[in-house]
Backbone bond lengths (Angstrom), bond angles and torsions (degrees), N, CA, C in turn:
res aa  C-N    CA-C-N  psi(-1)  N-CA   C-N-CA  omega(-1)  CA-C   N-CA-C  phi
1 M - - - 1.447 - - 1.531 110.67 -
2 L 1.320 115.31 -39.12 1.457 120.07 179.68 1.529 111.20 -62.78
3 A 1.325 116.51 -36.24 1.470 120.36 178.57 1.528 110.70 -64.31
4 F 1.331 117.32 -41.88 1.466 120.62 178.41 1.525 110.76 -63.42
5 L 1.320 116.85 -42.49 1.460 120.50 178.87 1.523 111.09 -64.01
6 G 1.334 116.58 -42.66 1.457 120.86 179.28 1.515 112.44 -63.57
7 I 1.312 116.73 -44.64 1.464 120.68 -179.20 1.527 110.38 -69.07
8 T 1.333 116.88 -38.37 1.463 119.57 176.67 1.526 110.36 -62.47
9 Y 1.309 116.80 -43.99 1.459 120.96 178.18 1.527 110.76 -59.64
10 L 1.318 116.83 -49.48 1.464 120.50 -179.14 1.532 112.08 -62.94
11 A 1.323 116.11 -33.47 1.467 119.81 -178.60 1.523 112.46 -73.98
12 L 1.330 117.03 -21.90 1.458 119.01 -173.02 1.521 115.29 -112.28
13 I 1.332 117.76 -5.40 1.463 118.69 -179.72 1.524 110.63 -73.92
14 Q 1.301 114.67 159.20 1.466 120.43 178.79 1.527 108.97 -71.19
15 V 1.324 115.10 135.77 1.464 120.28 177.89 1.518 109.21 -127.72
16 N 1.304 115.19 152.00 1.462 121.13 173.85 1.517 107.98 -98.71
17 V 1.303 116.67 106.60 1.460 122.07 -178.04 1.524 108.36 -85.56
18 T 1.321 115.31 131.68 1.457 120.17 177.39 1.524 109.27 -110.75
19 E 1.304 115.14 161.44 1.463 120.52 179.31 1.522 111.61 -63.20
20 N 1.315 117.25 -31.60 1.459 121.81 -174.64 1.524 113.42 -93.73
21 Q 1.325 117.27 12.83 1.454 119.99 -178.98 1.529 110.00 -60.66
22 N 1.307 115.26 134.24 1.459 121.00 -178.24 1.525 109.50 -78.86
23 V 1.318 117.41 106.08 1.457 122.28 -177.48 1.533 110.97 -66.13
24 Y 1.313 117.39 -30.81 1.464 120.01 179.91 1.521 111.04 -69.28
25 L 1.312 116.50 -36.70 1.459 120.34 178.10 1.527 110.03 -65.45
26 D 1.324 117.06 -39.47 1.459 121.39 176.94 1.525 110.68 -60.13
27 K 1.315 116.67 -45.80 1.468 120.43 -179.33 1.532 110.75 -67.62
28 F 1.327 117.11 -35.43 1.459 120.70 176.37 1.533 110.10 -61.47
29 F 1.331 116.96 -43.40 1.465 119.80 -179.89 1.529 111.82 -67.64
30 H 1.329 117.17 -33.43 1.469 119.99 173.88 1.535 109.64 -62.24
31 A 1.318 115.75 -48.68 1.466 120.01 -179.48 1.533 110.87 -62.63
32 L 1.315 116.93 -42.92 1.465 120.92 179.35 1.523 111.27 -62.64
33 A 1.323 117.26 -43.04 1.459 120.91 -179.58 1.527 111.04 -60.63
34 F 1.324 116.85 -43.82 1.459 118.90 -178.12 1.524 112.38 -78.67
35 F 1.308 117.90 -24.79 1.466 120.84 170.34 1.522 108.86 -62.14
36 V 1.319 116.50 -47.82 1.476 121.31 -179.44 1.527 110.35 -65.70
37 L 1.333 117.43 -42.21 1.462 119.81 -179.72 1.519 112.17 -61.29
38 I 1.324 116.96 -46.99 1.469 118.00 -178.05 1.527 110.45 -68.70
39 W 1.319 116.85 -32.45 1.463 120.63 176.19 1.529 109.98 -63.83
40 L 1.321 117.33 -45.75 1.467 121.09 179.68 1.524 111.60 -66.12
41 V 1.326 117.21 -39.62 1.469 120.49 176.53 1.517 109.86 -62.45
42 H 1.312 116.56 -43.34 1.466 121.26 -179.98 1.528 111.08 -63.24
43 L 1.324 116.12 -46.59 1.466 119.39 -179.63 1.523 112.32 -64.70
44 S 1.299 116.92 -37.73 1.466 119.82 -176.33 1.524 112.70 -78.10
45 S 1.316 117.92 -16.87 1.467 120.19 -176.30 1.526 112.81 -80.40
46 N 1.319 118.19 -20.89 1.468 122.11 -177.13 1.523 112.61 55.62
47 S 1.316 116.08 26.38 1.460 121.42 177.82 1.531 107.42 -157.42
48 P 1.322 116.48 170.40 1.470 117.81 175.89 1.528 110.49 -60.01
49 L 1.316 116.22 153.04 1.461 120.20 177.25 1.521 110.09 -61.43
50 R 1.293 115.07 137.89 1.461 121.48 177.62 1.532 108.61 -102.22
51 W 1.323 115.59 157.42 1.464 119.70 -179.60 1.517 111.84 -58.34
52 W 1.329 117.04 -39.08 1.466 119.56 -177.80 1.529 111.17 -64.63
53 M 1.330 117.52 -31.00 1.464 120.83 177.03 1.530 110.46 -66.69
54 I 1.313 115.19 -43.78 1.464 120.87 -179.24 1.525 110.21 -65.52
55 F 1.335 116.81 -47.16 1.464 120.10 -179.96 1.521 111.90 -66.29
56 S 1.318 117.33 -32.13 1.466 120.00 176.40 1.523 110.62 -61.99
57 L 1.328 116.92 -42.53 1.463 120.12 177.61 1.525 111.95 -66.55
58 I 1.319 116.44 -39.45 1.465 119.83 178.04 1.529 109.86 -61.83
59 F 1.330 117.04 -46.63 1.460 120.31 -179.59 1.520 111.58 -67.95
60 Y 1.316 117.51 -33.01 1.466 121.26 175.30 1.533 109.92 -60.54
61 G 1.323 116.80 -45.49 1.460 121.18 178.73 1.520 111.86 -63.68
62 I 1.333 116.80 -41.45 1.461 120.58 178.07 1.528 110.18 -66.11
63 F 1.326 116.75 -42.46 1.462 120.99 177.93 1.525 111.05 -57.28
64 L 1.333 116.98 -45.21 1.468 119.89 179.93 1.529 110.98 -60.58
65 E 1.320 117.20 -41.89 1.460 120.07 -179.60 1.529 111.45 -66.65
66 V 1.313 117.13 -42.64 1.465 120.29 178.33 1.526 109.66 -63.42
67 F 1.311 117.23 -43.81 1.462 120.88 179.42 1.526 110.65 -62.41
68 Q 1.318 116.84 -38.85 1.464 120.57 178.56 1.525 111.93 -62.94
69 S 1.304 117.41 -28.96 1.468 120.14 -178.95 1.527 111.86 -65.84
70 Y 1.313 117.42 -18.40 1.465 121.82 178.68 1.520 112.88 -93.87
71 L 1.323 117.40 -5.64 1.459 120.74 -179.34 1.522 109.88 -92.77
72 P 1.324 117.54 140.20 1.467 119.62 -175.63 1.526 114.53 -66.69
73 T 1.329 117.88 -27.61 1.470 119.50 -177.22 1.527 112.69 -104.50
74 R 1.317 116.90 10.34 1.467 121.10 -179.18 1.514 110.05 -127.38
75 T 1.321 115.10 160.33 1.464 121.01 174.30 1.517 108.25 -136.27
76 A 1.304 115.56 153.43 1.461 120.99 175.36 1.517 108.32 -93.21
77 E 1.320 116.24 136.99 1.460 120.98 179.43 1.525 110.67 -133.83
78 V 1.306 115.55 131.96 1.462 120.70 176.00 1.529 109.79 -61.75
79 L 1.333 116.91 -35.41 1.468 120.09 179.85 1.529 111.72 -63.49
80 D 1.325 117.88 -28.58 1.457 119.85 175.86 1.529 110.73 -66.78
81 V 1.324 116.21 -41.87 1.473 120.33 177.53 1.529 109.62 -63.62
82 L 1.326 116.72 -41.23 1.470 120.15 178.22 1.531 111.36 -65.34
83 A 1.323 116.74 -36.22 1.467 119.94 176.43 1.522 110.27 -66.22
84 N 1.328 117.43 -38.38 1.464 120.84 175.61 1.530 110.08 -59.51
85 L 1.319 115.63 -46.63 1.471 120.20 178.97 1.526 111.18 -63.19
86 A 1.323 116.75 -37.51 1.464 120.52 178.96 1.530 110.51 -62.75
87 G 1.318 117.06 -41.08 1.465 120.37 177.78 1.517 111.43 -61.80
88 M 1.322 116.17 -40.11 1.463 119.86 178.22 1.525 110.82 -68.28
89 L 1.321 116.54 -39.09 1.463 121.13 179.25 1.523 111.11 -63.99
90 V 1.317 116.59 -42.67 1.469 120.60 177.25 1.524 109.63 -59.33
91 Y 1.316 116.39 -39.44 1.467 119.57 178.26 1.529 110.96 -59.30
92 F 1.335 116.65 -43.75 1.466 119.27 -178.89 1.525 112.30 -62.67
93 F 1.328 117.26 -29.87 1.460 120.13 177.18 1.521 111.94 -78.75
94 L 1.312 117.21 -34.65 1.469 120.73 -176.28 1.529 113.83 -91.00
95 A 1.311 117.83 -25.86 1.459 121.51 -175.63 1.530 113.69 -54.83
96 P 1.328 119.31 -42.88 1.471 118.12 -179.44 1.531 113.22 -59.27
97 M 1.316 117.42 -21.90 1.456 119.84 179.98 1.524 112.98 -75.00
98 F 1.342 116.57 -29.65 1.460 116.85 -175.30 1.509 114.66 -127.00
99 I 1.320 118.85 1.66 1.467 120.66 175.41 1.526 107.46 -126.08
100 K 1.290 115.29 121.05 1.455 121.13 178.52 1.529 108.69 -99.64
101 E 1.307 116.30 118.29 1.468 120.86 177.61 1.518 108.86 -81.10
102 E 1.325 115.09 140.84 1.457 119.46 175.34 1.524 108.76 -75.67
103 K 1.305 116.41 137.13 1.455 119.73 176.96 1.518 107.99 -82.73
104 R 1.311 115.32 131.47 1.475 119.94 -177.22 1.495 109.74 -110.77
C-alpha cells in the first residue's frame, strides 16, 4: 500500500520540466515503478497473479496519466502507459527466476 501511495504522490506532484529532460530516463522510471508494483502485488498475494490484479495495475497507470492531464505542470502520455506495461512485462520474464510458485 505504501508503494502505491508513494508512486501516486510522485506522479502528481508539481515538477519543473526542462527542455533537456531525458525522456528515456522518465520511461525507465515508469517501467521500474510498475515492475516493483507488480512484484509487490505478487508477493503479497501468496498465490499466482490473477488477471484482475494485472488489470488493476494497468488501470491504475491509465488513471494516473488521465489525472495528470488535468494538472498544470503535468501532461498525460501514451508512452508512459506503454512504459508501465513494459515494466510489468519484464517482470513476467524475470519472475520465474526468483519466485517459485507452489504447485497445487
